[in-house]
C-alpha positions, 0 to 999 in steps of 0.5 A, a space after each residue: 179793542 185796542 183802547 180796552 186791551 191797553 187799559 187792560 195792561 195798565 191795569 195789570 201792571 198797576 196791579 203788579 207793581 202794587 203787589 211788588 209794593 206789598 212785597 217790599 212793605 212786608 219784607 220790610 216790616 219782617 226785617 223791622 220786626 226781626 230787628 225789634 225781637 232781637 234788640 228786645 232780646 239783646 236788652 232783656 240779656 243785657 238787663 239779666 247780665 246787669 241783674 246779676 251783676 247788681 245782685 254779685 255787688 250786694 253779695 260782695 258788699 253785704 254777704 260773707 267772703 268765704 266761697 262756701 256753698 250753703 248745702 250738705 257736706 257729704 253731698 257728692 257730684 249730683 249731674 241733673 243730666 245724666 244720673 246714671 253717671 251720678 249714681 256710679 260717682 256716688 257707689 265710687 264715693 262710698 267706696 272710699 269713704 273712711 270713718 275716724 275714730 272719736 276723740 274727746 277734748 281734754 277738760 281744762 283750760 289749755 296749758 300756756 306755752 313752754 317756751 314763755 319765760 316764767 316768773 315766780 311769785 310766791 304766796 305764803 300764809 302769815 305766821 299766825 295762819 300757821 297754826 293748827 286750830 285743833 291742837 295748836 301745833 306749827 304746820 309743816 309745809 307739805 306742797 304748793 298749789 300751782 296756778 299760771 296767769 299771763 303777764 304782759 310789760 308794755 312796750 319799753 324803751 332805753 337809751 344805751 350810752 356808748 362810751 368809747 375810751 380814748 387815750 393819750 401819750 403823756 410823754 409825747 404830748 405836744 410833739 408835732 407828729 400827730 399825722 405819722 403816729 397820733 398822740 391820742 387813741 380812741 376806740 372805734 365806733 361800732 358798726 351800724 346799719 345807719 352810722 351817726 343815727 340813734 337806731 339800734 338793730 331792736 329799734 329797726 326790726 320794731 319799727 319795721 315789722 310793726 309796719 309790714 308785718 302788723 300794719 301800723 303805719 308810721 305815723 301811728 307809730 310816731 304817736 306810740 313811742 311819743 306815749 313812751 317819751 321817744 321823740 321818733 318822727 314818721 320822716 325819720 322812720 321813712 328816712 330809715 327805710 330808705 337807707 337800710 333799703 341801700 345797705 342791704 341791696 346785696 342781699 336783695 340781688 341774692 334773693 332775687 337770683 334765688 326765687 328764679 332758680 326753683 323749679 316753679 314761679 308763682 305770679 300775682 299783681 295788686 294795685 297801689 297808690 303813689 304820690 309822685 315826689 316830682 323828681 321821678 320818672 313818675 312826674 307826668 302821672 297823676 297822683 290819683 293814678 294807680 301803680 302796681 305791685 308785682 309778687 313773685 314766689 318760687 325757689 328751691 326746696 327749703 329756700 322759698 322766696 317771696 319777692 315783691 316789685 314795684 312798677 307803675 303800670 300793669 303792662 305785661 312787659 313788666 313781668 317779661 323783663 322779670 322773667 328774663 334768666 328764667 326757665 321752668 313753670 309759670 303759674 298765674 291767674 288768667 291776666 293776658 299780661 302774663 301770656 305776652 310776657 311768656 310769648 315766644 318762650 320754649 324754656 317757660 311753660 304757662 300754668 293756670 289756675 283752677 281756684 280762679 275758675 271756682 270763683 266765677 262758678 261760685 259767683 254764678 251760683 250765688 246770684 242764680 240759686 235755682 240754677 244747679 248748673 254753676 254748682 256742678 261746675 264746683 263739685 268737679 272742681 272740688 273732687 280733683 282737690 280732694 284727690 290733690 289732698 288725698 295723695 299729698 298726704 301720701 307723698 308727705 310719707 313716703 317722698 315718691 314723686 314718681 308715684 305720685 304723678 302717675 296716681 295723680 294723672 290716673 285719678 284726675 284725668 277721667 274727671 277732667 275729661 268729664 268736666 271739659 265735656 259738660 263745660 262745652 254742652 253748657 257753653 251752647 246753652 248759656 248766654 255769653 254775658 251771664 255769669 255762668 256763661 262767663 265762667 264756662 267761657 273762662 275754663 274753656 279759654 284757660 283748660 290747656 294751663 289749668 290742667 297743665 299741673 299734673 305735669 310736676 309734682 311741684 305744681 298744684 291746682 291753684 295760684 292760692 299760694 301766690 294770692 296769700 303771700 300777696 295779702 300782707 301787702 293788701 291788708 297793709 294798704 288799707 292802713 297806709 294807704 298809699 307810698 309817698 314816692 317811687 323810692 318809698 314804693 321800692 323799698 317798701 317792696 324791700 322789706 316786704 320782701 325780707 319779712 314774707 321770705 323769713 315767714 316762708 321759711 319758718 323764721 320769726 320776721 323780727 328774730 330775722 331783721 335783728 339778726 340781719 342788722 346786727 350783721 349785715 354792717 359787717 358784710 363786704 363781700 358775696 359770701 358775706 351776704 350769703 350767710 345772712 340769706 334767711 336759711 343761713 344766718 342762724 347757722 353760720 
């Protein structure tokens, strides 16, 4: 009996061990299955995210660049999850709808600008044609039939011979007193931006506007001048750029102070390639390494300044150094370097950009056109812009900023509340790795900054003004490709600053540079340089 009991106990233990082994194997299989399932899910999500990025790249490469949805322009906010809310918004839109009267365009060609110079060309009949074919009497002139055509005079260049007359005293000729009273006198040299050179204000203005406004590199200009008989090398033009930049440094310092004196400062940055001259601090940098051109746009009303500044990197301390001495609103995109730049600063209020959020929603709508979720986000933002445009028109007329702020908050805040609730709901429903998820997360992360624009009448919902100001540099970069040296990059910033600031203040860049290069050689004191600022130069 004892042996049977021991055998039974041994069998029971073996069964228990077997069951335990099966349970462990079962648990391992479950864990392995869960891991495989999660791995497959991660792979699918990664595949979907990559597929979206691939589709987006194709659209950016071959599609149109305008961020415009292919839909009925009269369509209002339609939220699929909340139809009753959509009906309410539609009713509100119907109440605010206004019908503009129809105006017919005048037939015929648009008249030529009255400010253009006119040249009169008279065309008369031959004497034999001035005889009446019926009575054979001489006909009387009764008027003329006018018509206008545009005539282009190709680029011309001429040599201006400057004769400085000399005078000598014949009576004192040969007397050894030249150091005390010279016997020969000569008219002084006219002041020039670049002494002892062949440059004139018109030549420098033409060279700089051709490169920095019309995006024509120096090597192309070299060929242009060669065609009209002028031997001006690209190296000469580069050297003149450096010398002019050194001369106008006091003026640039005044512009830097002005750009920081306004209530709002908008900043942006873009890449630029600098071929190191091996004599600068960039000696260890590779020629293919990207540097950065930083832009700041600001200044008080009526004195807008667009400031360009070169830095080898995109590090946030560049913006931090630039913001020293500034207090007010700083409006930027979502780059974290600006967060580091204003960290600990209580005198700077960081404001975000709704245009960047809209761009992310637009990209999501392009790669997944079946889903209306991305378009929902775009329509919320569009509503904010519609309100801003309407209130700006009223502000232009009555100039009442308090009324503008009050009405903007009253109309915008309800939409912002609905938009944020929609974002929070969407966050839990979409993958963070997909484009829509990125758009939602970006908007929520930037929410406090993006909505801060309602606090000041000088603020707008976006940073587009800074992006538009940096676009001329981007267009130029596509033509001249790179800067030869760090010094060339810095001097390019100076000339870009002059040209774009002139445009911001409604001045033709060539006219401003022409007046500046005529008067700058005579500037000595700070007051002299202040008279050369774009808003002062034509009134001084």
